[in-house]
N, C-alpha and C positions, 0 to 999 in steps of 0.2 A: 422551518426545515422542509425542504422539498425532496421527497423520495418517490421513486416510481420503479415498478418492475417492468422489465423489457425482455423480450425473447432472445434478442441478439445484441450483445454488448460490444461486438467488434467495431461498429461505427463510432461508439462513444469513446472506446479506448484509442481509436485512431485519431479522433478529433482532439483528444488531450495529449497525444504523443506518448502513450504508454508503450515502452519497448516490449517486443514479443517475448523476451526471456524473463520479463517481470510480471507478466499477466497473471491475474488471479480471478476470483469469482465476484468481487465487488469493486466498483469504481465510484469515488465521490470527489467532490470539490469542496474544500474548506478554506475560506478566506483567500481564494485565488490559487491555492495549491491543490494538485491532484493527489488523492490518497487512494492507493490501489491495494486491495487485499485486506488481510487481517492485521492491520497495523495497531499496536498497543496505544491506548489513549495518552499515556504519558509521553510517548514519542511524538504524537501529533501536537501535544502541548509544547514540547521542546521546539518543534518546527515553527510554531506560531510565535514563540518567544524570540528565537534566533533569526528568523526570516532569511534563511540562506537563499542565494541566487540559483534556484533550481525550479523546475516545473512541478516536481512532486516527489513523493516517497512511496515505496512499495514493498510488500512482503509477497514474493511469488509463491504460487501454490497455496496449500492449506496446511502448514506445518503443525504437527501435534503440539499443543501447549500455547499456541498463539490465541489471541482473544476469540472466543467462540468455538475453539477447537480443543478445549480441555476435555479430558476423559478421566474419570476416577480410575485409579489403579494403573494408568498408562503414564509412563515417564515422558515429560515434554522433550521434544528434540530441539537442539540449538538451531537458531535461524538468524538471518540478517535482515535488516531494514535498509533498503538501498535508496539512494537518490537517483533521479533521472532528469534529463532535459530533452524534450522533443525527440523521442525515438531512440535515445541512447542512454545506456546505464552509465552512471557517473562514479559511484563509489558506495561504500558502506557508511550509513549514517548511525546505525545502532546495531548491537548484537544482543540477542537474548538466549 
């Protein structure tokens, strides 16, 4: 696993075609798919099983209740996991 901290993620997000309205705080590449933001592990596993024809999946922002954003006593907010292809949002892949 290769991980690194960088000061400016904009060039990385641009390189992988993450649409501006789906940007979050983390960008990764898993088996050739871009994973943007706080995407649940089971949704990533589904992506790898189904292998849809998309560049990646994303959870924009940092919704309460998404992985790593859980807070005791705070109700999770509903959020969507979107698919995207080189700079354009395609659709909803999962809802939480």
